[in-house]
N, C-alpha and C positions, 0 to 999 in steps of 0.2 A: 504494500499499500504506500502511495506517495503523497506528499504534501502538495498544496496548490502550486508551490514554486517548482515542483518536479523533483525535489529531493526526497530520498527515502524516509518514510515515516516509521514503518515497522514491517517485519516479516513474520508470518505465522508458520510454525513448525507443528504439524499435526501429530499427536500421539495416538489418539483414537477419536471417535466421533464426538466425544464430549470434552476431551482434554487436549489442550495444545499449549505450546510455549510461544510467547511473543518476544521477538528480538528487536530491541530499539537501538539505533545508533547513539553512541555516547555524545552528550551535548557539551560536557565540560570534563576536563581531565581530573582524575582522582575522585570521581563521584561514586556513590553507592551503586553496585551492580543490580540491586533489586529495584525494579521500576514499580511493580505492584503485584499483589496476589489477587486471585479472583475466586469468588464463591458463587455457584449456580443456585438459583431459586426458581420456582415455577410461577412466581408472581412478584416481580420487582417492585411494582407500585405499592402492593401491600407491605412488602418488606421496608420500603422507604417510610411509610406511615408508622409502622411498628417501631423502627429504630428511632424515629423522631419522638415517639411517646416515651422512649427510654432515655431521652436526653442526649442522643447522639446527633451531632450536627450533620444534616443531610441537605441536599439541594431542594429547591422549591418544587421540582417536578422530576419525573423519570423520563428522560429523553430516549430516543433510539440512536444508537451509535452508527458509525460509518459502515459497519457491516450488517446493519439491520436488526441488531438485538437491543432489547431494552436494558439499559444499564445506568448505574450511577456509582460515584466513589464516596467512601468515607475514610476516616483515619482511625487507626487503632491507637492504644495508649502510647506506643513507641514511635508513632509517626508514620508507620507503614500505610501506604495507600491500599485499601481493600475495595475491590470492585465487586459490586453486586450485579449479577447478570442473569437475564432471562432469555433463553434461546427462542426467538420468534419463528413462526412457520416460514416466513419469507427471508429470514436472516441467512447469512452465509453458512453458519454452523449447521443448520438443518438442510439447507439447499445442497450442501456438498457432502451429505452423509454417504458413507461408503466410498468416497473418493480420497485419493492421496494417501492411501494406506498400503505401502509397499510391503512385500514379504520379507524384505531384508531388515526390518526393524528389530533391533535388539530387545526392545521392550514394547509392550502394547498398553502400558498403564503407568501413570504417575501415581506412585504409592503415597508419597507425602511431600510437603514443602517444609524446609527449615527456615525459620525467621528468628532474628535476634530479639530477645526479650530482656528488659531491665527489671522492672517491678513485677514479680510473679503475681502478686495480688491484683494489680491493675489489669494485667493480661487475662487473668481468670474472670474478672468481672465483665470484661468485654466478650471474650470468646465463649466462656461457659455460661455465665449468668444471663447475658443478653442474646448471643447468637445460638446458644443451646448445644455447643460442642461438649463432648464428654471425655473425661480423662481415661485413657486405656493403659498407660504405662509411664513410669518415670525412672530415670537412670542417673548414675553418678560415675564420673571418671575415677575418682579417688576414694569414694566411700565417705568422704567428709562433708562435701557440699554437693547439692543437686546440680546436675548439668543439663538435663533434658526433661521435658514433659510432653507426651504425645496426646494431642487433643483431636478426637475423631468427630467428623461431621455428624449432624443429627440423623440424617437419613442415608447412610452409606458407610463404607469402610475406609475411605480416604481420610487422611489426617494431616494436621499441621504439627510440626515439631518445634516446640519452644526451645531455642538455644539460649540458655540462661547466662547472663553476664552481669557482674557488678558494675564494671565500667565498659561502656560500649567501645569496640574497636573503631579506629578511624574509618571513614567511609571507603577508602580504597583498600582496606584490610578485611573486608567482610565477605569476600567471595567464598571462603571455606565454611563460614557459618550459614550465610544465606545460600541454600542449596536446593537442588531438585533431586528427589529420589525416585528412580525408575525400578519397578518390580520386574524381576526375572525369575522364572521358575527353576532354572538350573544355572548356577553361577559359572561353572566350568564351561558349559556350552555357550553362554553369553560372551565370556572372555574369548573363547575360540572364534566366535563370529567376528568380534572386533579385530582380533589378530589377523584374520583373513581378508579384511577390507583393504583395498588399495590405499586409502587415506591413512592407514596405520603408519606408513613409512614417514609421514610428516608429524607424527606425535612422538615426542622424545621421551616421555615418561614410561616407567615400567607398570604393567598392569598386575597388581598384587591382590590376590584374594585373601581376605582376613575374616576372622570371626569376631564380630563386635561384642560389646558388653551386653547387648540384647540377645546374644548367642545366635545371630543370623549371619550367614555369609554375606560379605560386602566387598565391593571393589570401587575405589574412588578414581574418577577421571576429572580433568580440569580443562575447561575450554580455553581458547587463546587469551581471554581476559582474566583467567584465574578463577572463574566461578566453578564451584565443585558440582559435579554430577555423580551422584551415588547410585550404584547398582546394588540392589538388595533382594535377597530371597524372601518369600512371604512367610516362611516357617523357620523355627530354630533348627539347629543342626541335628537334634535328637527328638524333635517334636514336643519337648517339654517346655512350657512357657518360662521365660526368664523372670525371676522374681523382681518386683519393683523395689526401688531404693527408698529407704526411710530417712535419708540425709536431708537436712534443712536446705531450703533454697539459698542460693548465693546472695540474693537480695529479696527480702519479703515483698 
């Protein structure tokens, strides 16, 4: 999609018929690589009125965006832009259902998105108490302080991963915390697919399969700007759920 002056506005990378990644050209050096996150609803206008009733600052109306979907933006407590979107029958999302889904995709699903969170309490009030997300797991790197909280959408299994920080990293240092997690059913097969791609020769990093603290196999890749793309299996290595951490949050 281009701007009126002909310059590139954004590029859509489709993962499946409901999930896609939007790539925006950087406007200024050293900026945060996260432009926004998006949550789908079946009634954007009803969501706008609901959020307003909860004290969230919303626009005066719910417009239709350039690709024909109803959408509007709000801010979460950490300043992240959260887009509320309703896929309309005439919008590009539904119009192009079944298209642009090649068989060479390593993943067919975005499992979760990782976002930086400062105050755990404030994030919970927004995502849990207002938006209705529910906590499904929390983990700690060292067992002393909480590092992550996984918050699942109300009507599905996708989730947002709170990346907990006492002091926020500089905007140009957030690419490993702000991340996209792609689900792969078999990590070894996924890595083998990547290794076989012609573009692999231009990627200088080693692809290393690890077992995370959540006891799932993972493999991290980094795009040319340093943003992390995490591949993750949907189950633990032995099928036994990883116990949640009881450590206190790094910042209440």
